[in-house]
N, C-alpha and C positions, 0 to 999 in steps of 0.2 A: 504494500500500500504506500504509494508515494505521497509525500506531503503536498506537493503541487496539485496532484490529482484531486485530493479531497477539497482543497481550497478552490479549485476551478469548479467543482461540482456545487460547492456552497454558493459561489457567485452566481452560477446558473440557476440555482434554486431561488435565490432572492430576485433574480431577473425574470423568473417564471419561464425559463426556456428549456427545462429538463423534461425528458420523456418519463413515462411511468417506470421504465426499467432503470433509468439513471437515478431517479428519485429513490427507488428501492435499494439500489447500490449505495447511495449516499446514506440512507438510514442504517444500512448494515455497517458501513465504514464508521459512522459516528458512534454506533454501539460498541465497536471493537477498538476504537482509538483510545490511547492514553494521553494524547496531546491535550493541553488545557489552555489553548489560546482564546482570545476574546471572540473571534468569529466562530470558532467551533462551539463554544458555550452558547453563543447567540443562536446558532443553527439548531443545537440540541433543544434549547428552550422553545424556539419557534415551532419546530416540528412536533414537539411534545404537546404544545397547546393546540395545534391544529388537529392532532390525532384525538385528543380528548374532546374537542368540540364536535368532531365527526361522530365520535362514539355516542355522545349525549343526544345529538340531533337525530341520529338514525334510530336510537333506542326508544326515545319517547317523543313522538311528534306532538306539537302543541295542538290542542283541540279546544274549541270554544264550547261553552255550555249553552245549550239552546235557551233562548228567552221564552219566558212564559207570559201569558196574558195578565198575570197578577201585577206586574210592574206598571203596565199602562193603566190598569184599573186603580191602582193605588194613587197614581198621580192625578187621575181624573177625579177621584173622591176628594183629594186635598183641594183641588181647584174649585170643585163645587161647594165645598164647605167654606172656602174663602169668599166666594160670591154670595152665598147665603148670609154669612156674617156681615158682609158689607151692606147688603140690602136691609137686613132687619135691625142692625145696631146703628147704622148710619155713622160710622166711626170718623169718616173723613170730612164731615160737615161741622165746622167750628161754630156755626150759628144755629145749632140745634135748639129749638124752642121747646121741645118735649122734655119735661123734667118731672 
């Protein structure tokens, strides 16, 4: 495993020009290398994060809970109660002569 080979593969990975076979080779080389340079640590961290993200998104897709009619009915009831209170209590009229 040549040092220049792994660095050129890392550069290709960050430029998004690697094929799937080259990316698999890079993963294998990163797993086997004992070199601890900055770009190798960055590549290991980045590839690890992407692998984790793929695992979670494939494992549990996000689903939406279907809405029920109760939510709309609840808001309609609150609105109707507000209109009725306004009509019968006449809150917004400062010159209310009924006392």
